[in-house]
N, C-alpha and C positions, 0 to 999 in steps of 0.2 A: 531450824521449823519457824512455819509462818505464827506471824503472833497478831495477835485481832486486839484492838483499842475495845474497849466497853464502856459504852455513855455511861456519863452519870443517871442516877435514878430522876432527879428532877427533870432533866431534858428529855427523858422518855415520857415521864406524865405530863410534859406539854406539848410532846408532839400527839399525843394519844388525846387531850383535852382541844389539840385544834381540830382532831383527825373527826371528832365527835361532833354531830350536828345538837347544836344549843337549842331545844325546843322553844326556850323561851324568848331567846331571841328571834326563831321563827314567827312567835306569835307576837310580838311585838312590830315586826315588818310587815307582816299582814295587816295587821290594827292601822300601821300608817297610811298606808294602801286602801283602805277600806271603803275610799269612796271610788277607787277606782274599780273595785270587785263589784261594789253595786252599782254600777253606772253600766258596765257592761254586761253585768246580770242582769239589768231592767230592759236593753238593748233587746239583747236576744228572748227576752220574755215577752217584749212587744212582738217582735220578729215572730215569732213560734204561734203568737195568737192571732196575729195578721194570716200567716199562712195558714192556720188552719180555720179560720173562718174565711179564706178564700177557695180553699177547698169547695168544690161542689158534693153535696149527700150522695151514693151511691147504694145501691140498695141490691139485696143477692134473693134469687127465688129458687127454691132446693126442690126435690121431687126426687123420691126415693122409689126405684125400683126392683122388680126382682126376675130372674130369669124364665120365661113364659115356658110353659109344658110344651116342650117338645115333641112328645113321645108317644105322640098319636100314630106316627109308623114305624115305631122303633122295633114291635113284636115283627109284623111282618120284616122291617128291613134286614132284622138279626137272621131271619131264618133265610134270607134269599144276597145273603152278603157273599157266602162261599159261590154261589152260581153267577153274581154280579161281577166278582173279582174272576170266573172265567172269561166272563162274557168283554172284558175290559173298561166295565162301567164302574163307578162309583158310585151309589146309592142314597150317598148323603150323610150329614156327618150329626153327631148325636148335640144335643141342648148346650150341652157346658163348652163345648169350643165355637157355637154359633155364638152365643154370650159373649164367650172371648174377643172371635172376631168383630162382632159387633160394636163393643168397647173401642176396641182399636180404632174402627170405623170412623166410630163419631169423632173421633179426635184427629182424623188424617185430612191431609190437605184439598185433597181430592173434594172429599166430602165436603166440608166446611166452604171449600170457594161456591162449588152450586148451591148450597145455603143460604150463603150470603147474596146471590144473585139472584136465585129465585125470591126469596122473600125482600129481596129491594132495601138491603141491610146498607149500603154503602155507605150512603149522608151520616146515618143514624150513629156509625162507628165511627168514621174521619171527617165528619162535617159540623160536627155540636162540639159542646163545652156547657153544656148544663141541661137541666131540666125545667120548666116553668111549671109550679103544682099548683098553681090558680088556675091558666088556663088550659093545662093540660096538655103541652106542646114542646118540641124540643127549643133549644135555646143555640143557633147558629154560630158558628165562626164565621162571621161576614170577610174575618181575615184571607179564608181562603176559599169558601164555600157563597154563592149568591142565591139565597129561597127564591127571590123574586122573577130570575131568570132562569131559576134552575139549572147553576153550569158552575165548574170550578175555576177559579181563579188563577192566576199566574205570577209568578214571581218577578224580578227586575230583570229575570234574564229571559223570559217568555218562556218558562219551564210551567207546565201546569203543575196544579197541587193536586191532581187527579189520583187517588191512591194506587195502585196494580195490586193485582190477586196476590201477591207475596204480602205487600203492607194489610190487607185486611183481613188474610189469616192469622199473619203472625199479632196483631193488634186485637182481632178477637182470644184466640187462644190466651196469649198473657195476661190479658187485662179482662175478660168477662166469663171464659170455660172452663170450668171444674171437673175433673171427674174422679170420682176415687170408689175404692169398691172394699166392701167391712169382708174381710180376708175369712172370717169364721163362717156365715151365714152366706154368702156370696151376693149379697146386697148391692148394688151399684146406687150412688148418690150422682146427679145431674144437676149442679150450679151453674146458674149465669148472674153475672154484675151488669147493672146498668145504671146510668146518672136517671131513670125512668124506671120507679118502681112497676108500671103496667107491662112496659118494653121487657123488663128481665122476665115477670111471667109469661107473658106472650111467646119470646123468643124460647125459653124451657118446651112450653106446649109443643112448636114447631119443632127442634130438635127429637124429642120422643117420638113424634109421627111420624117423623122424616124417616131416622135411623130402621123403623119398622119398614117402613115401606120401602125403603132403599135394600133391607137384606130381604124383605119377599119377592121382591121385585128381580130380584138375583137370583134366588132360588126357585123361582118360577120359571125363568130364561134357561136358567143350568138343568133343569129337571125337563122344560120341553125340548132342550137338545138332546138329552139322554134319549127321550122317547122318539126322535126322528131317527137317531142313530140306533137303536134297537129295532125300530121297524124296518129299517134298511137293511139288516143284517136278516131277520125273518123273513122276509123276502129275499134271499139270497141260497136258504137251507130249505133241505125236505126232509131232513131227518124231524120225523114227530117229538123224540124227545127233546130236540133244541128246541122246535117251535114252542114246545110246552114253556121251555124255560124261558123264552124269550116275550110271552105273553105274561107271565107271570110278573118279570120286571117290568113288562109296559105299566102293569097292572098296578105294580107298587110306585113309580114313577109319578102315573096319572094319579094316584092318590095323595102324593105331594102336593101337586100341583092342587088339588081341590081343597086340602087342608091349608094351605098360606092362603088360599085365596079365600076361605071362610073366616080365617083367625085377625080379629084384625088388631090385636096388641099381637104380633107376629114375635119377637124375639124378647122385647122388654115389656111387662105387665106391671101396669101402674101400682104400686102400693099408696104411696103419701103422693097425692098431686100437690102441684108449683099453685101459691095463692100471689095477690098481688100483696109485697110485704107492706107494710105499715111502720117497721121502722129500719133505719139503715144500718147497714153493716159496716161503712167504713166514711170519711176518715174516723179515728180515734181522736177528737179534736185534744180534751184532756191530756192525753196520752201525749201526745204533739208539745203541748205548753209545758208539760212537767218534764220533760226530755230537753226541751227548748231551754229551759231555766238551768235547770242542769251543766247541759253545756256550758251556759255564760258563765255560771261560778268559776265552773272550772277551767275556764279560760282567763279568767278575770286573776285568779291566781296564779296562775299560772305569767299574764302579763307581768302582775306584782313582781314578782319572784326573780322575773328575768332583768327589768327596769332596776331592781336592786342589785343583781349582779354585776348588771352594766356600768351603775353608780358607783359600787367599789373598786372595780379596776378602775376607772377612770382616778378615783382619788388615791389607789397606789402609785397611779403611774405620774400622775403631777405630783407625787410627794417624792420620787425618785429621781 
């Protein structure tokens, strides 16, 4: 039978004490390295303050939108829906689906590319680094763009800093645009951030106007194409009943075109329009300073513990 030797009680107690963390010794260690902790904390705090002050102010303009009432032709559309399907014509979508599509189009790459170029936002997006409040003008990043000669500069390899459409859309979506929907009531909030409070408000206005115009133009073109198709079918048939059906469908599509052209806010109705923000939304300078200070303190404590551990191992090595 195997025999196991039992360690003396005092030896076990000694091991237990060695394995435990001596809080008093830890406190003494940190107190002895207090100047290292203070120095690192002050360095990080100063760096946090400098970073917070260096970051330019960012302003955010918000607009609250509601789905526009698109039920002007819903009654007639419901009555003719079956007849339209028999004729191979889709006479339109309900307002809820149209709102969902408009919200996605608003964030689509194709729409934003056209929006940026239509309003000449390439330089404000990629060639500036701030906003001059006194002179109410952009502060240009002269390392990549020269406003005097209206030209993008080149790097050491001769490659131009002029951004591509991919760069423009990515920057606008990630840094400036935010679209959210309230699931309870269907309200949509469009937010735009910019270094310029004037630009934030103006860009929001342009987005709302352009998405309404984009959806209106698209529906008018589709309805016009359906009218042309129905008129062609009407000319091909001599059956009085079918001719009556085509006349009703053409009337429905013509009504859609008239309502679309007459409705200013076609998809989104502005409930709360954007205004020029007077208070910045970013950066959170106080939070940046607090986080930097806390990070400096933790790194200072870690540095003291690492130094103490290294010194302890060196002493043991020299003793042996």
